[in-house]
C-alpha positions as CSV (number, residue, x, y, z in Angstrom):
1,M,0.0,0.1,-0.1
2,I,1.1,3.6,-0.7
3,N,0.6,5.7,2.4
4,I,0.8,9.4,2.7
5,K,4.5,9.3,3.9
6,F,5.5,7.2,0.9
7,F,3.6,9.7,-1.4
8,N,5.3,12.7,0.2
9,F,8.7,11.2,0.0
10,S,8.2,10.5,-3.8
11,M,6.9,14.0,-4.4
12,I,10.2,15.3,-2.7
13,M,12.4,13.1,-4.9
14,L,10.4,14.1,-7.9
15,F,10.8,17.8,-7.0
16,K,14.6,17.3,-6.3
17,D,15.1,15.8,-9.8
18,R,12.6,18.2,-11.6
19,N,15.3,19.3,-14.2
20,E,15.7,15.6,-15.3
21,H,11.9,15.4,-15.9
22,I,11.3,18.6,-17.9
23,F,12.5,17.4,-21.3
24,S,10.4,14.1,-20.9
25,A,7.3,16.1,-19.7
26,L,7.5,18.6,-22.7
27,L,8.1,15.9,-25.3
28,F,5.2,13.8,-23.8
29,A,2.9,16.9,-23.9
30,F,3.9,17.6,-27.6
31,I,3.0,14.1,-28.6
32,V,-0.3,14.3,-26.9
33,F,-1.0,17.7,-28.4
34,I,-0.3,16.6,-32.0
35,L,-2.5,13.5,-31.6
36,S,-5.3,15.3,-29.9
37,C,-5.4,18.1,-32.6
38,V,-5.6,15.5,-35.4
39,I,-8.3,13.7,-33.5
40,F,-10.2,16.7,-32.7
41,L,-10.1,17.9,-36.2
42,S,-11.1,14.6,-37.8
43,S,-13.8,14.1,-35.2
44,S,-15.4,17.6,-35.8
45,I,-15.3,17.3,-39.5
46,K,-16.9,14.0,-39.3
47,Y,-19.6,15.1,-37.0
48,D,-20.4,18.1,-39.3
49,I,-20.6,16.0,-42.3
50,N,-22.9,13.4,-40.7
51,S,-25.2,16.1,-39.1
52,S,-25.5,17.7,-42.6
53,F,-27.1,14.4,-43.8
54,N,-29.8,14.3,-41.2
55,D,-33.2,14.1,-42.9
56,S,-31.5,14.3,-46.2
57,A,-32.9,12.8,-49.2
58,Q,-31.7,9.1,-49.8
59,I,-31.1,9.9,-53.6
60,V,-30.3,13.1,-55.4
61,I,-30.6,13.6,-59.2
62,T,-28.9,16.1,-61.3
63,N,-29.1,16.3,-65.0
64,Q,-26.5,17.0,-67.6
65,K,-26.2,17.7,-71.4
66,A,-23.0,17.5,-73.1
67,L,-21.2,17.3,-69.7
68,F,-22.7,20.6,-68.5
69,P,-25.5,21.0,-65.8
70,A,-29.1,20.9,-67.3
71,P,-32.4,21.6,-65.5
72,L,-35.1,19.0,-64.5
73,N,-38.8,19.6,-64.5
74,D,-42.1,18.5,-63.1
75,E,-42.5,15.7,-65.8
76,D,-39.3,14.2,-64.5
77,I,-40.7,14.3,-60.9
78,E,-43.9,12.5,-62.1
79,K,-42.0,9.7,-63.7
80,I,-40.0,9.0,-60.5
81,L,-43.1,8.9,-58.4
82,F,-44.4,6.0,-60.3
83,I,-41.4,3.9,-59.1
84,R,-42.3,1.3,-56.4
85,G,-40.6,2.0,-53.1
86,V,-40.5,6.0,-53.5
87,D,-42.1,7.6,-50.6
88,G,-41.7,11.3,-51.9
89,V,-40.0,13.5,-54.5
90,D,-39.4,17.1,-54.6
91,G,-37.5,19.5,-56.8
92,G,-34.5,21.5,-55.6
93,V,-32.9,24.8,-56.7
94,D,-29.3,25.3,-55.9
95,G,-26.2,26.2,-57.6
96,R,-23.0,28.2,-57.3
97,Y,-22.8,32.0,-57.5
98,H,-19.5,33.7,-58.5
99,F,-18.9,36.8,-56.4
100,L,-16.4,38.5,-58.9
101,Q,-15.3,41.3,-56.4
102,A,-13.8,38.8,-53.9
103,N,-13.1,36.0,-56.6
104,S,-15.0,33.5,-54.5
105,Y,-18.0,31.1,-54.9
106,F,-21.0,31.0,-52.8
107,K,-23.6,28.1,-52.9
108,I,-27.1,29.2,-53.3
109,V,-29.9,27.1,-52.1
110,G,-33.6,27.9,-52.7
111,D,-36.1,27.5,-49.7
112,D,-39.7,28.4,-50.0
113,M,-40.0,29.0,-46.3
114,I,-37.9,32.3,-46.7
115,D,-39.3,35.7,-47.6
116,D,-38.7,37.0,-51.1
117,N,-36.9,39.9,-49.9
118,L,-34.5,38.1,-47.5
119,V,-31.4,36.0,-47.6
120,I,-29.9,34.0,-44.8
121,V,-26.0,33.6,-45.1
122,G,-23.3,31.5,-43.7
123,R,-20.5,33.0,-41.6
124,G,-17.9,32.9,-44.4
125,V,-20.3,34.7,-46.8
126,K,-21.2,37.3,-44.0
127,D,-17.6,38.2,-43.4
128,T,-16.9,38.3,-47.1
129,M,-19.9,40.7,-47.8
130,N,-19.0,42.8,-44.8
131,S,-15.5,43.3,-46.2
132,F,-17.1,44.9,-49.3
133,Y,-19.4,47.0,-47.1
134,Y,-22.6,44.9,-47.9
135,K,-23.8,44.7,-44.3
136,D,-27.6,45.0,-44.7
137,Y,-28.2,44.1,-48.2
138,F,-26.5,42.4,-51.2
139,N,-26.8,43.0,-55.0
140,F,-27.1,39.7,-56.9
141,F,-26.5,39.5,-60.7
142,T,-28.7,37.3,-62.8
143,C,-27.7,35.4,-65.9
144,N,-29.3,38.2,-67.8
145,A,-27.3,40.9,-66.1
146,D,-30.2,42.1,-64.1
147,V,-29.8,43.0,-60.4
148,V,-31.8,41.4,-57.5
149,K,-31.3,43.3,-54.3
150,L,-32.0,41.2,-51.2
151,N,-31.7,42.3,-47.4
152,I,-29.5,40.1,-45.3
153,A,-31.7,38.7,-42.6
154,K,-29.3,36.9,-40.3
155,Q,-26.3,34.6,-40.3
156,F,-27.0,31.0,-41.0
157,I,-27.0,28.8,-37.7
158,S,-26.1,25.3,-38.2
159,E,-24.5,22.4,-36.4
160,S,-22.5,21.8,-39.6
161,S,-20.5,25.1,-39.7
162,I,-18.0,23.8,-42.2
163,L,-20.4,22.9,-44.8
164,S,-22.7,26.0,-44.2
165,N,-19.8,28.4,-44.3
166,N,-20.3,29.5,-47.8
167,L,-24.1,28.9,-48.0
168,I,-26.7,31.4,-49.0
169,T,-30.4,30.5,-48.6
170,M,-33.1,32.5,-50.2
171,S,-36.6,32.0,-51.7
172,S,-36.8,29.5,-54.5
173,D,-38.2,32.2,-57.0
174,N,-35.0,34.4,-56.3
175,A,-32.8,31.4,-56.6
176,R,-34.1,30.7,-60.0
177,K,-33.8,34.2,-61.2
178,I,-30.1,34.3,-60.1
179,L,-29.4,30.9,-61.4
180,G,-31.2,31.2,-64.6
181,L,-33.9,28.6,-64.1
182,E,-37.5,28.8,-65.4
183,D,-40.4,28.5,-63.0
184,D,-41.0,24.8,-63.6
185,E,-37.3,23.9,-63.7
186,Y,-35.2,22.4,-60.9
187,S,-31.5,22.0,-60.5
188,T,-31.9,18.7,-58.6
189,I,-34.6,16.1,-57.8
190,N,-34.6,14.7,-54.2
191,V,-36.1,11.3,-53.8
192,Y,-37.1,10.0,-50.4
193,I,-36.9,6.2,-49.7
194,P,-38.2,4.7,-46.3
195,N,-36.5,1.4,-46.8
196,S,-32.6,1.9,-47.0
197,N,-32.3,-1.5,-48.5
198,E,-34.1,-0.5,-51.6
199,V,-31.9,2.7,-52.3
200,E,-29.5,0.8,-54.7
201,Y,-32.5,-0.8,-56.6
202,I,-34.2,2.4,-57.0
203,S,-31.0,4.3,-58.1
204,Q,-30.6,1.6,-61.0
205,K,-34.3,2.2,-62.0
206,I,-33.8,6.1,-62.0
207,S,-30.6,5.7,-64.0
208,A,-32.5,3.5,-66.5
209,L,-35.1,6.2,-66.9
210,F,-32.5,9.1,-67.2
211,P,-29.3,7.8,-68.6
212,Q,-27.8,11.1,-69.1
213,A,-28.4,12.1,-65.3
214,N,-26.2,11.7,-62.3
215,V,-27.9,9.6,-59.7
216,T,-26.2,9.6,-56.4
217,S,-27.2,7.9,-53.1
218,I,-26.8,9.4,-49.7
219,D,-23.8,7.2,-49.0
220,E,-22.1,8.2,-52.2
221,R,-22.6,11.9,-51.4
222,R,-21.3,11.4,-47.9
223,A,-18.2,9.5,-49.3
224,K,-17.6,12.5,-51.9
225,I,-17.6,15.1,-49.2
226,E,-15.4,13.1,-46.8
227,K,-13.0,12.6,-49.8
228,L,-13.0,16.4,-50.3
229,F,-12.0,17.1,-46.6
230,Y,-9.6,14.3,-46.4
231,Y,-7.8,14.6,-49.7
232,K,-4.8,15.7,-47.8
233,G,-4.8,12.6,-45.7
234,G,-1.0,12.2,-46.3
235,I,-0.5,15.1,-44.1
236,F,-2.4,13.3,-41.4
237,L,0.0,10.2,-42.0
238,I,3.0,12.5,-41.7
239,F,1.7,13.9,-38.4
240,Y,1.1,10.3,-37.1
241,I,4.6,9.2,-38.2
242,T,6.3,12.2,-36.5
243,V,4.4,11.5,-33.3
244,L,5.4,7.9,-33.4
245,L,9.0,8.8,-34.0
246,S,9.0,11.2,-31.2
247,F,7.4,8.7,-28.8
248,S,10.0,6.2,-29.8
249,I,12.8,8.8,-29.0
250,L,11.2,9.6,-25.6
251,L,11.0,5.8,-24.8
252,Y,14.5,5.3,-26.0
253,K,15.7,8.1,-23.8
254,Q,14.0,6.7,-20.7
255,V,15.4,3.3,-21.2
256,N,18.9,4.7,-21.7
257,S,18.9,7.7,-19.2
258,I,19.6,6.0,-15.9
259,S,22.4,8.0,-14.7
260,S,24.8,7.0,-12.0
261,K,23.1,9.4,-9.7
262,T,19.8,7.6,-10.2
263,K,21.5,4.1,-9.8
264,K,23.0,5.3,-6.3
265,E,19.7,6.6,-5.2
266,I,18.2,3.0,-5.9
267,G,21.2,1.5,-4.2
268,I,20.7,3.7,-1.1
269,L,16.9,3.1,-0.9
270,R,17.7,-0.7,-1.1
271,S,20.2,-0.3,1.5
272,L,17.9,1.4,3.8
273,G,15.5,-1.4,3.6
274,Y,13.1,-0.5,0.6
275,S,12.3,-3.8,-1.2
276,I,12.4,-4.2,-5.0
277,V,8.7,-3.7,-5.1
278,D,8.9,-0.4,-3.2
279,V,11.6,0.9,-5.5
280,I,9.3,0.1,-8.5
281,K,6.4,1.7,-6.8
282,L,8.4,4.8,-6.1
283,K,9.5,5.1,-9.8
284,I,6.0,4.3,-11.1
285,L,4.4,6.9,-8.8
286,Q,6.8,9.7,-9.9
287,H,6.5,9.1,-13.5
288,L,2.9,8.6,-13.5
289,I,2.5,12.0,-12.1
290,V,4.9,13.5,-14.9
291,S,3.0,11.4,-17.6
292,V,-0.6,12.0,-16.6
293,S,0.1,15.9,-15.9
294,S,1.8,16.1,-19.4
295,F,-1.2,14.1,-21.0
296,M,-3.7,16.4,-19.4
297,F,-1.7,19.5,-20.4
298,G,-1.2,18.4,-24.0
299,F,-5.0,17.5,-24.2
300,V,-6.2,20.8,-22.9
301,L,-3.8,22.8,-24.9
302,A,-5.1,20.9,-28.2
303,Y,-8.7,21.6,-27.2
304,V,-8.0,25.4,-26.8
305,Y,-5.9,25.4,-29.9
306,T,-8.7,23.6,-32.0
307,F,-12.0,24.8,-30.6
308,V,-11.2,28.2,-29.1
309,L,-8.6,29.3,-31.6
310,D,-10.0,27.4,-34.3
311,A,-6.7,25.6,-35.3
312,P,-5.2,28.6,-37.2
313,L,-2.5,26.5,-39.1
314,L,-4.0,23.1,-39.2
315,K,-7.3,24.2,-40.7
316,K,-5.6,25.8,-43.6
317,I,-3.7,22.5,-44.3
318,F,-6.7,20.2,-44.1
319,L,-9.6,22.5,-45.5
320,G,-7.8,24.9,-47.7
321,S,-7.5,28.6,-47.3
322,Q,-10.9,29.5,-49.0
323,I,-13.0,27.1,-47.0
324,S,-11.1,27.5,-43.7
325,S,-10.9,31.3,-43.4
326,N,-14.2,31.6,-41.4
327,V,-14.9,28.1,-40.1
328,E,-15.5,27.3,-36.5
329,F,-15.1,23.6,-35.5
330,T,-17.8,22.1,-33.6
331,P,-16.4,20.8,-30.2
332,I,-16.6,17.0,-30.3
333,I,-14.6,14.7,-28.0
334,D,-14.3,11.0,-28.6
335,F,-13.6,9.8,-25.1
336,Q,-13.1,6.1,-26.2
337,L,-10.3,7.2,-28.6
338,F,-8.7,9.4,-26.2
339,F,-8.9,6.6,-23.4
340,L,-7.1,4.3,-26.0
341,I,-4.5,6.9,-26.6
342,F,-4.0,7.4,-22.9
343,I,-3.4,3.6,-22.5
344,L,-1.1,3.3,-25.5
345,T,1.0,6.3,-24.3
346,I,1.0,5.9,-20.5
347,V,1.6,2.2,-20.2
348,P,4.7,2.1,-22.6
349,Y,6.2,5.1,-20.9
350,L,5.8,3.6,-17.5
351,G,7.2,0.3,-18.8
352,S,10.3,2.2,-20.2
353,I,10.8,3.2,-16.5
354,I,10.1,0.0,-14.7
355,I,12.4,-2.2,-16.6
356,P,15.6,-0.2,-16.1
357,A,14.6,0.4,-12.3
358,W,13.9,-3.3,-12.0
359,K,17.3,-4.3,-13.4
360,I,19.2,-1.9,-11.1
361,A,17.2,-2.9,-8.0
362,T,17.8,-6.6,-8.5
363,R,21.6,-6.2,-8.7
364,E,24.1,-6.4,-5.9
365,M,23.9,-3.2,-4.1
366,S,27.8,-3.2,-3.6
367,E,28.1,-3.1,-7.4
368,V,25.5,-0.3,-7.6
369,L,27.0,1.8,-5.0
370,K,30.6,1.6,-6.4
């Protein structure tokens, strides 16, 4: 058992040798910081992607002619409604709008619930408009060079801040004017299927009806977006390799850093009546305090860096400068994954302490104290 006197003695020893533990503590905290940042970013992006597909259509159809986008109409919707297994079909109006002054693209989505004079914008859109002094309204140019002046109602609030960053929602009529669609035309058709097992079969039926159209299921759209955000997965791999190398250096240092001073300390403890188990307990307690403190410090620092400071450097690497400029990451913590990291870092670190201490404690004390 570890009593209070034993604990106090271990703390005194730890404080006395604090300079020897500083490098290990800083390196351990750095390893945890890098790992935590990568996990925080990937978990937040994955959560935002999944939340964006809540209540989403199981199949989305887009038309094309000569490899260019082409509109769909009410007749196309009626054809799909006759397919067995389809629960509902509606037409969607969306597209990209080029804001020439900022040389950036916004995604416009039509919503019949929004007033004809208003638009709701994402955070990135809001900041871009503000930089060009469009604070209360914005002038949209249509395909016919007409101007549609709409008031900015509010900033778009969504759990998926990454995907809503460059989003503009407005009435479907205004969206049609700006995107150049007629009153009975749609840019997409959304198909709702209650039985998920029938999605693939119905996709094939729709493809047979519209051979020129792109028919994508909800899983295919999710995979496409994930690929968009993880296309720099090699950078993640580089971070992991760097962390593993750093951790290997840390373990190697611990195994080979038993100084003559430490050997004499173990020898003196053994001579004073401390058993081998007591010596190992003492070393475990000291380095458990160092490793757990470093782990918590690296974890908290990564949380602040990612979710408070919005990962200023890493988000540009993984999202690109145009997407990441105004993104706020949703705070998501995967406790199971962090517990696994805790075990896979703390246990090897303590093992690198126990083995050298055990080897010294089991030797003849006369040899150790020479």
